[in-house]
Backbone atoms as SQL, in Angstrom:
CREATE TABLE atoms (id INTEGER PRIMARY KEY, chain TEXT, resi INTEGER, resn TEXT, atom TEXT, x REAL, y REAL, z REAL);
INSERT INTO atoms VALUES
  (1, 'A', 1, 'UNK', 'N', -1.012, 20.579, -16.969),
  (2, 'A', 1, 'UNK', 'CA', -2.482, 19.564, -16.585),
  (3, 'A', 1, 'UNK', 'C', -2.266, 18.268, -16.727),
  (4, 'A', 2, 'UNK', 'N', -0.870, 17.659, -17.395),
  (5, 'A', 2, 'UNK', 'CA', -0.155, 16.636, -17.724),
  (6, 'A', 2, 'UNK', 'C', 0.694, 15.955, -16.150),
  (7, 'A', 3, 'UNK', 'N', 0.376, 17.612, -15.615),
  (8, 'A', 3, 'UNK', 'CA', 1.668, 17.367, -14.320),
  (9, 'A', 3, 'UNK', 'C', 0.475, 17.038, -13.520),
  (10, 'A', 4, 'UNK', 'N', -0.326, 17.268, -13.759),
  (11, 'A', 4, 'UNK', 'CA', -0.953, 17.329, -12.464),
  (12, 'A', 4, 'UNK', 'C', -1.802, 15.269, -12.808),
  (13, 'A', 5, 'UNK', 'N', -2.303, 14.764, -13.535),
  (14, 'A', 5, 'UNK', 'CA', -2.696, 13.390, -13.848),
  (15, 'A', 5, 'UNK', 'C', -0.810, 12.726, -13.807),
  (16, 'A', 6, 'UNK', 'N', 0.437, 12.954, -13.513),
  (17, 'A', 6, 'UNK', 'CA', 1.077, 11.920, -13.114),
  (18, 'A', 6, 'UNK', 'C', 1.394, 12.141, -11.634),
  (19, 'A', 7, 'UNK', 'N', 0.908, 13.738, -11.012),
  (20, 'A', 7, 'UNK', 'CA', 0.787, 12.874, -9.371),
  (21, 'A', 7, 'UNK', 'C', 0.241, 12.037, -8.833),
  (22, 'A', 8, 'UNK', 'N', -0.924, 12.855, -9.777),
  (23, 'A', 8, 'UNK', 'CA', -2.470, 11.984, -8.859),
  (24, 'A', 8, 'UNK', 'C', -2.061, 10.626, -8.960),
  (25, 'A', 9, 'UNK', 'N', -1.684, 9.528, -10.388),
  (26, 'A', 9, 'UNK', 'CA', -1.086, 8.324, -10.261),
  (27, 'A', 9, 'UNK', 'C', 0.198, 7.827, -9.294),
  (28, 'A', 10, 'UNK', 'N', 0.649, 9.007, -9.537),
  (29, 'A', 10, 'UNK', 'CA', 1.976, 8.964, -7.886),
  (30, 'A', 10, 'UNK', 'C', 1.214, 8.104, -7.037),
  (31, 'A', 11, 'UNK', 'N', 0.970, 9.338, -6.885),
  (32, 'A', 11, 'UNK', 'CA', -0.309, 9.098, -5.572),
  (33, 'A', 11, 'UNK', 'C', -0.932, 7.939, -5.144),
  (34, 'A', 12, 'UNK', 'N', -1.961, 7.225, -6.897),
  (35, 'A', 12, 'UNK', 'CA', -2.556, 6.482, -6.185),
  (36, 'A', 12, 'UNK', 'C', -1.797, 4.887, -5.920),
  (37, 'A', 13, 'UNK', 'N', -0.762, 4.717, -6.705),
  (38, 'A', 13, 'UNK', 'CA', 0.217, 4.057, -6.732),
  (39, 'A', 13, 'UNK', 'C', 0.867, 3.728, -5.165),
  (40, 'A', 14, 'UNK', 'N', 0.912, 5.455, -4.951),
  (41, 'A', 14, 'UNK', 'CA', 1.831, 4.897, -3.749),
  (42, 'A', 14, 'UNK', 'C', 0.857, 4.505, -2.383),
  (43, 'A', 15, 'UNK', 'N', 0.057, 5.158, -3.094),
  (44, 'A', 15, 'UNK', 'CA', -1.480, 4.324, -1.602),
  (45, 'A', 15, 'UNK', 'C', -1.713, 2.275, -2.129),
  (46, 'A', 16, 'UNK', 'N', -1.667, 2.276, -2.574),
  (47, 'A', 16, 'UNK', 'CA', -1.754, 1.077, -3.268),
  (48, 'A', 16, 'UNK', 'C', -0.724, 0.325, -2.531),
  (49, 'A', 17, 'UNK', 'N', 0.140, 0.221, -3.047),
  (50, 'A', 17, 'UNK', 'CA', 1.547, 0.122, -2.160),
  (51, 'A', 17, 'UNK', 'C', 1.555, -0.313, -0.420),
  (52, 'A', 18, 'UNK', 'N', 1.085, 1.185, -0.064),
  (53, 'A', 18, 'UNK', 'CA', 1.300, 1.671, 1.522),
  (54, 'A', 18, 'UNK', 'C', -0.212, 0.346, 1.999),
  (55, 'A', 19, 'UNK', 'N', -1.243, 0.433, 0.822),
  (56, 'A', 19, 'UNK', 'CA', -2.505, -0.977, 1.247),
  (57, 'A', 19, 'UNK', 'C', -1.309, -2.587, 1.589),
  (58, 'A', 20, 'UNK', 'N', -1.103, -2.416, 0.642),
  (59, 'A', 20, 'UNK', 'CA', -0.321, -4.187, 0.438),
  (60, 'A', 20, 'UNK', 'C', 0.741, -3.958, 1.182),
  (61, 'A', 21, 'UNK', 'N', 1.540, -3.324, 1.896),
  (62, 'A', 21, 'UNK', 'CA', 2.654, -3.049, 2.891),
  (63, 'A', 21, 'UNK', 'C', 1.324, -3.782, 3.852),
  (64, 'A', 22, 'UNK', 'N', 0.708, -2.880, 4.439),
  (65, 'A', 22, 'UNK', 'CA', -0.903, -2.669, 5.049),
  (66, 'A', 22, 'UNK', 'C', -1.343, -4.590, 5.290),
  (67, 'A', 23, 'UNK', 'N', -1.212, -5.001, 4.160),
  (68, 'A', 23, 'UNK', 'CA', -1.945, -6.113, 4.352),
  (69, 'A', 23, 'UNK', 'C', -0.793, -7.543, 4.750),
  (70, 'A', 24, 'UNK', 'N', 0.166, -6.569, 4.329),
  (71, 'A', 24, 'UNK', 'CA', 1.289, -7.951, 4.384),
  (72, 'A', 24, 'UNK', 'C', 1.251, -8.134, 5.908),
  (73, 'A', 25, 'UNK', 'N', 1.708, -6.843, 5.958),
  (74, 'A', 25, 'UNK', 'CA', 2.408, -6.540, 8.195),
  (75, 'A', 25, 'UNK', 'C', 0.636, -7.089, 9.092),
  (76, 'A', 26, 'UNK', 'N', -0.799, -6.960, 8.072),
  (77, 'A', 26, 'UNK', 'CA', -1.614, -8.197, 8.954),
  (78, 'A', 26, 'UNK', 'C', -1.482, -9.290, 9.484),
  (79, 'A', 27, 'UNK', 'N', -0.767, -9.564, 7.131),
  (80, 'A', 27, 'UNK', 'CA', -0.690, -11.056, 7.454),
  (81, 'A', 27, 'UNK', 'C', 0.177, -11.904, 8.234),
  (82, 'A', 28, 'UNK', 'N', 1.204, -11.213, 8.398),
  (83, 'A', 28, 'UNK', 'CA', 2.275, -11.500, 9.487),
  (84, 'A', 28, 'UNK', 'C', 2.326, -11.996, 10.807),
  (85, 'A', 29, 'UNK', 'N', 1.634, -9.994, 11.135),
  (86, 'A', 29, 'UNK', 'CA', 1.548, -11.025, 12.641),
  (87, 'A', 29, 'UNK', 'C', 0.318, -12.150, 13.074),
  (88, 'A', 30, 'UNK', 'N', -0.537, -11.941, 11.925),
  (89, 'A', 30, 'UNK', 'CA', -1.466, -13.244, 12.518),
  (90, 'A', 30, 'UNK', 'C', -0.722, -14.950, 12.907),
  (91, 'A', 31, 'UNK', 'N', 0.083, -14.708, 11.330),
  (92, 'A', 31, 'UNK', 'CA', 1.003, -15.916, 11.224),
  (93, 'A', 31, 'UNK', 'C', 1.643, -15.639, 12.893),
  (94, 'A', 32, 'UNK', 'N', 2.740, -14.855, 13.544),
  (95, 'A', 32, 'UNK', 'CA', 2.942, -14.742, 14.606),
  (96, 'A', 32, 'UNK', 'C', 1.738, -15.602, 15.507),
  (97, 'A', 33, 'UNK', 'N', 0.862, -14.635, 15.322),
  (98, 'A', 33, 'UNK', 'CA', -0.664, -14.764, 17.218),
  (99, 'A', 33, 'UNK', 'C', -0.975, -16.445, 16.884),
  (100, 'A', 34, 'UNK', 'N', -0.479, -17.173, 15.408),
  (101, 'A', 34, 'UNK', 'CA', -0.972, -18.608, 15.072),
  (102, 'A', 34, 'UNK', 'C', 0.104, -19.240, 15.529),
  (103, 'A', 35, 'UNK', 'N', 1.584, -19.351, 15.747),
  (104, 'A', 35, 'UNK', 'CA', 2.500, -19.540, 16.444),
  (105, 'A', 35, 'UNK', 'C', 2.871, -19.272, 17.988);
């Protein structure tokens, strides 16, 4: 049970970092389009 919770936290953390990366790439693309 404990390991299951750990894996869930790890997956959720990875998903958060992936979302941040996607937002960062989106913002960078917007900046390039502005220029």
